N, C-alpha and C positions, 0 to 999 in steps of 0.2 A: 691810743691802743684800744682795741676791741677784742674781747674774748668770748667766743661762742662755745658753750659747753653742754654736753649731754647730761641727762638726769640719771637714767637707769644704768647701774653698774659703774658709773663714774662719780656721781654725787651720792647715790642711794644704793644700798646693798640689796639689790633686787633678787639675787639668788637666795639669800637667807629669808627675805620677805616671802618669796614664793614657797619655800619649804614650810614656813609657818602658816601660810594660807592653805596649803595642802593639808596640814594637820588640822586646821579649822574645819575644812570640808569633811575630813575623816571623822571628826567628833560629831558631825551632824549627819552621818549616815552615808557619806560618799567616799569610797575608798580612794587611795592614791592612784591606783590603776585606772579607775573610772575618771578621776580628775585629769589625768594625763591624756586619756583617750579623747575626752571632749574639751580639751584645752582651747583649741582653735576652732573658730567658726568655719565649717566646711564651705561656706559660700564666699569666704574671703580668699580671693585668688592672688592677692598681692605677694610680692617676693618677701617683704618683711610684714608679717601679720601683726595685728593688734589684739589685745586681750581685754575682756570685760568679765569679771567674776559673776556679776549679777545675771548677765546674759548666758554665761556658762551654766549657772545653776538652773536657769529656765530650760536650756537644752537638755540637761541631764534629767530634769523633772519630767520630760516628755517620754523618756525611755525606762525610767525606774521610779519606784514609789518611795518617796521620802518627803519630809516637811520642807518644801521650798521656801515658804515664808520665814520659817525659823532660821534657815541658813542665810537668807537675805538680811535679816536683822543682825545676825552674828557678823556678817561681812561689814555692815554699816558701822557697827560698834568697833570692829577691829581697825578700820582705817581712820578712825577719828584722831588717834595720836599714834603715829608710826615714826616719830622722830628718832627712835633708837636705831633705826636702820640707816640713818645718815652717817656717812664715813667721817671719822674723827678729824680728818685734815681739811674738811670743807670750810669751816669757819675761818681758820687761819689763811687759807687760800683767798677767801673773799676779803678779809681784812688787809692782807699784805698787798694785793693787786688792786683793791678798790672795787666795791660792789657796783659803782656806777659804770665800770668798764666791762662788767660781766653780764652776758645774756644767756640764760638757760633756755635751750631749744630742745624740747622733749617730743619724741615721736611716740604716738600711741592712741588708743581709744580716748576720745575727748573727755567723756564723762569720768572714766576711771583715772586717767592721768591727772585731771584737775583735782579729784578727791585725794589721790595719792600724794600729790605735791602739797596740797593744803595740809594733809595729815602729817607730812614730813616736817612742817614748820620752817622750811628753808626761806620762806618769805620774810622771816625776821631779819635776815642778813643778806638776802639777794632780792633786788627790786624788779629786775627785768626777767620775766618768765613767760615763755610762749609755748603752747602745746599745739602740735600739728598732726594731722593724719596724712600729710603729704611729705615729700622729700624736704629735708631741712634746708637745702640750697634755696628753695623758694622763699622761706622766711628770712634767711640771711640776705638774700638779694633785696628783699623789701626793706629791711633795716638799713642796709648800706645805702640804698637809694634815698631813704628818708633823712638820714643823718649827713651832716656836712663833715666829711672826713678831711682831716688835715693832710697836707702834702706829706707823703712817705709814712703815713700812720700805719702801724703794723696791725694786722688782723690775724687772730689765732682761732683754730677750730679743734676742739677736743672731743673725741668720741671713741667708743669701744667697738663700733661696727665699721668694717672695711667698706661695705656698700655705701654707707653715708659719706665716709671720707672721700671715697673715689668720686662720687657724684659732685661733692662740693669742690674738690680739687680740679675736676674737669671744667667746671663753670667759672671758678675763681683760682687760676693757677698761682696767683700772688699770695693767697692765704697760706699761712704756716699751719700745717696739719700735724696733730699729735695724736697717735694711737694710744689710748689709755687701756692698759692690759693689767688690771688689778688681779692679784692672786685669788681674790674673792669673787671675781667676775664669772659670768656664765659662758663666755665665749673664748675659752682657752685655745680653741683651734684656730682662731684668727691669727694670721701671720702678717708681719709688716710688709707692705708692698711699696712700690715706687711712689704711690700717691701719699704715703705717710712720710712726712719729713723727720719725725721723731717718734720714738716709742718710750713710754714711761709706765711705771707700775703703781704710782700714786700721785696725788696732786702736788705734793712738795717737790717731787722731781720735775713736774710740769712748771711749777712756779719758778724754779731756778733757771730753766731753759728760757722762759718768757722774760724774766728780769735780765738775763744775759744778753738776749737779742735786743731788748729795749735800750740797754746800756750802750750797745755798739751802734 
């Protein structure tokens, strides 16, 4: 059994984290309106854009006057320990299904995602963590090719983004795909499509589905 699982909005409460990051910017002279206006890099033309708060602060610093260095240091301190944003069911999910079977595949800006994952402390109970700025199917393909899969070994993919699930399912139709739609997630507009074999609202629901499939 192999379980590929997303980080943002699946393991980590990114919506709450972003709200608190916005408040941090606000405390340092950047309003929430400005934060949202300059959230994405205008040069990033990808369908799923990445985010880096340090680069965002630099972009805003070019159009308005505030202490960029002070904000940069505040962000550094903020991300040192962000373990409180990890969803409460993550540890049980890892313990029940076995951390050796779980691969965290996170899409995002490499610098920011690594620091965010480090600050989340999930490395204490999940060993296999990969960050990519490319489609997750590329990482999954590489891991599958490198590992000797047993005959009929089940592979699962858990994500909250239909675009990622659709791409993985097109390349690996045999993978069992699970759309994770937490009430706390950012993408409530995402609707289950044919590429999603299941939809769940937390990791305990996903764990029951995985165990049931493994049993049969």
